[in-house]
C-alpha positions in Angstrom: 0.0 0.0 0.0 2.8 2.4 0.9 4.5 1.5 -2.4 1.4 2.4 -4.4 0.9 5.7 -2.5 4.6 6.7 -2.9 4.5 5.8 -6.7 1.3 7.9 -7.0 3.0 10.9 -5.3 6.1 10.6 -7.4 4.2 10.3 -10.7 1.9 13.1 -9.6 4.8 15.5 -9.0 6.1 14.9 -12.5 2.8 16.0 -14.0 3.1 19.4 -12.2 6.6 20.1 -13.4 6.5 22.6 -16.3 9.4 24.0 -18.2 9.1 27.3 -20.1 11.2 25.8 -22.9 12.2 22.3 -23.8 15.9 21.4 -24.1 15.5 21.3 -27.9 14.0 24.8 -27.9 16.9 26.1 -25.7 19.4 24.6 -28.0 17.7 26.2 -31.0 17.7 29.6 -29.2 21.5 29.3 -28.6 22.1 28.2 -32.1 20.1 31.2 -33.5 22.2 33.5 -31.3 25.4 32.0 -32.5 24.3 32.2 -36.2 23.2 35.8 -35.8 26.5 36.8 -34.2 28.5 35.1 -36.9 26.5 36.8 -39.7 27.0 40.1 -37.9 30.7 39.6 -37.7 30.9 38.7 -41.4 28.9 41.8 -42.3 31.1 44.0 -40.2 34.2 42.7 -41.9 32.7 43.2 -45.4 31.8 46.8 -44.4 35.4 47.4 -43.2 36.9 46.3 -46.5 34.3 47.9 -48.7 36.0 49.9 -51.5 33.2 50.5 -53.9 32.5 54.1 -52.9 30.7 55.7 -50.1 27.2 55.4 -51.5 27.4 51.7 -52.4 29.1 50.9 -49.1 26.4 52.7 -47.1 23.7 50.9 -49.1 25.3 47.6 -48.3 25.6 48.6 -44.7 21.9 49.5 -44.5 21.0 46.2 -46.2 23.1 44.3 -43.6 21.3 46.1 -40.7 17.9 45.3 -42.2 18.8 41.6 -42.6 20.2 41.4 -39.1 17.0 43.0 -37.7 14.8 40.7 -39.6 16.7 37.7 -38.4 16.5 38.8 -34.8 12.8 39.6 -35.0 12.1 36.2 -36.7 14.0 34.3 -34.0 12.4 36.2 -31.2 9.0 35.5 -32.6 9.7 31.8 -32.7 10.9 31.9 -29.1 7.7 33.7 -27.9 5.6 31.1 -29.8 7.5 28.3 -28.1 7.1 29.9 -24.7 3.3 30.3 -25.3 3.0 26.6 -26.1 
């Protein structure tokens, strides 16, 4: 009888445990952060060595900033959706 009650309590406790994100989702978030940082670094290096003239370099720089922002917003949207689940 004690065994049955203790098993019920242990299994019941597991049903109340709730994580905001699963391990897979946490890994995905970290992966997204690393990918964004790498892309940002590559973009900064391209901007430093740009020799096409001021207007073209500024256009590329603006394009990079827009892409980085879009990536960040997309990743954060996915994170919020995962947390809502």
